[in-house]
C-alpha positions as CSV (number, residue, x, y, z in Angstrom):
1,M,-20.7,2.4,11.4
2,I,-17.1,2.4,10.2
3,V,-16.7,-1.3,10.8
4,G,-19.9,-1.9,8.7
5,V,-18.5,0.3,5.9
6,L,-15.2,-1.6,5.9
7,A,-17.2,-4.9,5.8
8,E,-19.0,-3.7,2.6
9,W,-15.7,-2.9,0.9
10,Q,-14.2,-6.4,1.5
11,N,-13.4,-8.6,-1.4
12,D,-11.6,-11.8,-0.9
13,A,-10.1,-11.6,-4.4
14,A,-8.2,-8.4,-3.6
15,P,-5.7,-7.5,-0.9
16,V,-6.9,-5.1,1.8
17,Q,-4.9,-2.8,4.0
18,L,-7.6,-2.4,6.6
19,H,-10.6,-4.5,7.4
20,P,-13.2,-4.7,10.1
21,G,-11.3,-7.2,12.2
22,D,-8.3,-4.8,12.4
23,V,-10.5,-2.2,14.1
24,G,-12.0,-4.9,16.3
25,W,-8.5,-6.0,17.3
26,Y,-7.5,-2.4,18.0
27,W,-10.5,-2.1,20.3
28,R,-8.5,-4.0,22.9
29,F,-7.1,-0.5,23.8
30,G,-10.6,0.7,24.5
31,A,-13.3,2.7,22.7
32,Q,-11.7,6.1,23.2
33,E,-8.3,5.1,22.0
34,T,-9.8,3.3,19.0
35,A,-11.9,6.3,18.1
36,A,-8.8,8.6,18.3
37,A,-6.9,6.2,16.0
38,V,-9.5,6.1,13.2
39,R,-9.6,8.7,10.4
40,T,-12.3,9.0,7.9
41,W,-12.8,11.0,4.7
42,T,-16.4,11.6,3.5
43,R,-18.2,13.3,0.6
44,D,-21.9,14.2,0.6
45,G,-22.4,12.0,3.7
46,R,-20.7,8.9,2.2
47,V,-17.5,7.5,3.7
48,L,-14.9,7.3,1.0
49,A,-11.8,6.4,2.9
50,V,-10.9,5.0,6.3
51,G,-7.5,5.0,8.0
52,L,-6.3,3.5,11.3
53,L,-3.3,5.0,13.0
54,D,-1.7,1.6,14.0
55,G,1.0,2.7,16.4
56,D,2.8,6.0,16.3
57,R,4.0,5.9,12.7
58,L,1.8,3.8,10.5
59,L,-1.5,4.7,8.9
60,R,-3.3,1.7,7.5
61,L,-5.6,3.3,4.8
62,T,-8.2,1.9,2.5
63,T,-10.9,3.4,0.2
64,A,-14.2,2.4,-1.2
65,P,-13.2,0.3,-4.3
66,D,-15.0,2.6,-6.7
67,V,-13.0,5.7,-5.7
68,R,-9.5,4.4,-5.6
69,R,-8.6,6.5,-8.6
70,D,-10.8,9.5,-7.7
71,E,-8.7,12.7,-8.3
72,E,-10.4,14.8,-5.7
73,L,-10.2,12.1,-3.0
74,G,-6.6,11.3,-3.9
75,R,-5.5,14.9,-3.7
76,Q,-7.3,15.4,-0.4
77,L,-5.7,12.3,1.1
78,A,-2.2,13.3,-0.1
79,A,-2.7,16.8,1.3
80,D,-3.9,15.5,4.7
81,L,-1.2,12.9,4.9
82,T,1.7,15.3,4.1
83,T,0.6,18.1,6.4
84,P,1.1,17.1,10.1
85,E,-0.9,20.1,11.3
86,R,-4.1,18.5,9.9
87,G,-3.8,15.8,12.6
88,V,-3.9,12.7,10.4
89,L,-0.3,11.8,10.9
90,P,2.4,13.1,13.2
91,G,5.5,14.9,11.8
92,G,8.7,13.0,11.0
93,A,9.2,9.6,9.4
94,V,5.8,7.9,8.9
95,N,4.4,5.0,6.8
96,V,1.2,4.8,4.9
97,E,-0.2,1.5,3.8
98,A,-2.7,2.0,1.0
99,P,-4.2,-0.2,-1.7
100,A,-1.6,-0.6,-4.5
101,D,-4.0,0.7,-7.1
102,A,-5.0,3.9,-5.1
103,L,-4.1,7.2,-6.7
104,V,-2.9,8.5,-3.4
105,N,0.3,6.3,-3.8
106,E,1.2,8.1,-7.0
107,L,0.5,11.5,-5.5
108,L,2.6,10.7,-2.4
109,A,5.4,9.6,-4.7
110,D,5.2,12.9,-6.5
111,E,5.7,14.5,-3.1
112,G,8.9,12.5,-2.6
113,W,7.6,9.6,-0.6
114,G,9.4,6.3,-1.2
115,T,8.0,2.8,-1.1
116,D,8.9,0.2,1.5
117,A,8.5,-3.6,1.3
118,P,5.2,-4.4,-0.6
119,F,2.2,-5.6,1.4
120,A,2.0,-9.4,1.4
121,P,-1.7,-10.5,1.7
122,L,-2.0,-13.9,3.4
123,L,-5.1,-15.8,2.2
124,R,-6.0,-19.5,2.6
125,D,-9.2,-21.1,1.4
126,L,-10.6,-23.3,4.2
127,A,-13.4,-24.9,2.2
128,E,-11.3,-28.1,2.0
129,P,-9.4,-29.7,4.9
130,V,-5.9,-28.5,5.5
131,E,-3.2,-31.0,5.0
132,A,-1.4,-32.1,8.2
133,T,1.9,-30.3,8.8
134,G,3.1,-32.0,12.0
135,V,2.4,-29.0,14.1
136,R,0.5,-29.7,17.3
137,V,-2.7,-27.7,17.6
138,E,-4.6,-27.4,20.9
139,V,-7.9,-25.9,21.8
140,A,-7.4,-23.4,24.7
141,G,-10.7,-23.7,26.6
142,P,-11.8,-21.8,29.6
143,D,-9.4,-23.7,31.9
144,R,-6.4,-22.4,29.9
145,V,-7.5,-18.8,29.1
146,S,-4.8,-17.3,31.4
147,E,-2.1,-19.1,29.4
148,R,-3.5,-18.2,26.1
149,T,-3.9,-14.5,27.2
150,A,-0.3,-14.5,28.5
151,V,1.1,-15.7,25.2
152,Q,-0.9,-13.1,23.3
153,R,0.1,-10.2,25.6
154,A,3.7,-11.3,25.3
155,S,3.5,-11.1,21.5
156,W,2.9,-7.4,21.3
157,G,4.6,-4.4,23.0
158,R,1.3,-2.6,23.7
């Protein structure tokens, strides 16, 4: 359900902090750990915001596009994010990555939260062929799956 909601919110013209593929990628840790890392905020049965606790100290958060400036949601998010007892974030130094136009950013700033390096969306239109760069690209078929998997596992600590 949450993956479907995130897919509905996607817009290639706007940067996103969390998309369905992120949840799918996190699934490599298993269903229970993924479910434990996902946070949702709803109103009247509608999902308004979704967060993914990506590691111990980072919540990747997004909202439905039409409620980014919603006062009630913004205040609820800020309260939940700044109160460790609510279980959204652990205590101590943490980061929240949210859409730049979301009200929650301003409300967190009012609570003394600072900003870090801005999110840099990476986007490439693949409708036309990509120019050659001189980088060798190989297809890793079934006969090389162990090598490809070893490289991927070596790239991340978890």
